[in-house]
C-alpha positions in Angstrom: 192.1 -93.0 62.5 194.2 -95.8 64.0 191.5 -96.7 66.4 188.8 -96.7 63.7 191.1 -98.7 61.3 191.9 -101.3 63.9 188.3 -101.6 65.0 187.1 -102.0 61.4 189.9 -104.6 60.8 188.9 -106.5 63.9 185.2 -106.5 62.8 186.1 -107.8 59.3 188.6 -110.3 60.7 186.1 -111.8 63.3 185.2 -115.3 62.0 181.8 -115.2 63.8 180.9 -111.7 62.3 182.2 -112.7 58.8 180.1 -116.1 58.9 177.0 -114.3 60.0 177.6 -111.6 57.2 177.1 -108.9 59.9 179.8 -106.6 58.5 180.0 -105.2 54.9 183.0 -103.3 53.6 181.7 -101.1 50.8 183.8 -98.4 49.0 181.3 -96.7 46.7 177.6 -95.6 46.6 176.7 -98.5 44.4 178.4 -101.1 46.7 176.8 -99.6 49.8 173.3 -99.5 48.3 173.7 -103.2 47.1 175.0 -104.3 50.5 172.5 -102.2 52.6 169.4 -103.4 50.5 170.5 -107.0 50.7 171.2 -107.1 54.6 169.0 -109.0 56.8 167.0 -106.3 58.6 166.1 -108.6 61.6 169.7 -108.5 62.8 172.3 -105.8 63.6 174.8 -104.9 61.0 177.9 -102.8 60.5 178.6 -101.0 57.2 182.0 -99.5 56.3 181.6 -96.9 53.7 183.1 -93.6 52.4 182.3 -90.4 54.4 181.7 -88.6 51.1 178.3 -90.4 50.8 177.2 -88.4 54.0 178.8 -85.2 52.9 176.6 -85.3 49.7 173.4 -85.9 51.6 172.7 -89.0 49.6 169.8 -91.6 49.5 169.6 -95.4 49.3 166.5 -96.7 47.5 165.7 -100.3 48.2 162.4 -102.3 47.7 161.1 -101.0 51.0 161.5 -97.3 50.3 164.2 -94.5 50.4 166.6 -94.3 53.3 168.2 -90.8 53.8 171.9 -90.4 54.6 172.7 -87.3 56.7 175.6 -85.8 58.6 176.0 -83.1 61.2 178.9 -81.5 63.2 177.6 -81.1 66.7 178.4 -77.8 68.4 179.5 -79.6 71.6 182.1 -81.8 69.7 183.7 -79.6 66.9 185.8 -81.5 64.3 183.6 -84.5 64.5 180.8 -85.7 62.3 177.8 -87.6 63.5 176.1 -89.6 60.7 172.9 -91.4 60.3 170.9 -93.4 57.8 167.1 -92.6 58.4 164.8 -95.5 57.5 161.8 -94.9 55.2 158.8 -93.4 57.1 156.4 -96.0 58.4 158.6 -99.0 57.5 158.8 -101.4 60.4 161.2 -103.8 58.9 164.1 -101.3 58.4 167.4 -100.2 60.0 168.2 -97.2 62.2 172.0 -96.5 61.5 174.4 -94.2 63.3 178.0 -93.4 63.5 180.6 -90.8 64.5 184.1 -90.0 63.2 186.5 -87.2 62.9 185.8 -84.9 59.9 189.1 -85.8 58.3 188.2 -89.5 57.9 187.6 -90.9 54.5 185.8 -94.0 55.8 183.3 -94.6 58.5 181.8 -97.6 60.1 178.0 -97.2 60.9 176.1 -99.4 63.3 172.7 -100.4 62.2 170.0 -101.9 64.3 166.5 -103.0 63.4 164.1 -100.2 64.2 162.1 -102.4 66.3 165.1 -102.9 68.6 165.8 -99.2 69.2 165.4 -98.0 72.8 162.1 -96.3 73.8 164.1 -93.0 74.3 165.4 -92.9 70.8 162.1 -93.3 68.9 
């Protein structure tokens, strides 16, 4: 937890990232949805949000469609959660978001990349 907290603090404290609005610290489903839908999808972004949003298997509805939140506990790494926000099917101007954290975390930082910048092996 200490490393995640320090990393999140460093991201939020970075003048360059704050100035470019590349990090959003959200603490509720409504805050996350508002920040996620408003974020510039032509640039990378980091969102800090409650883990419970992934545990509940939620969705985020923006003008471009519905993005799905999902979480899994990989067999090869027990005690950890891999999370993702899957973009709406067929939407080219969207985010692909991924993160990983200990299952005991209450907050997680997810990294979002425009789908057109994903590596070929990840498509």
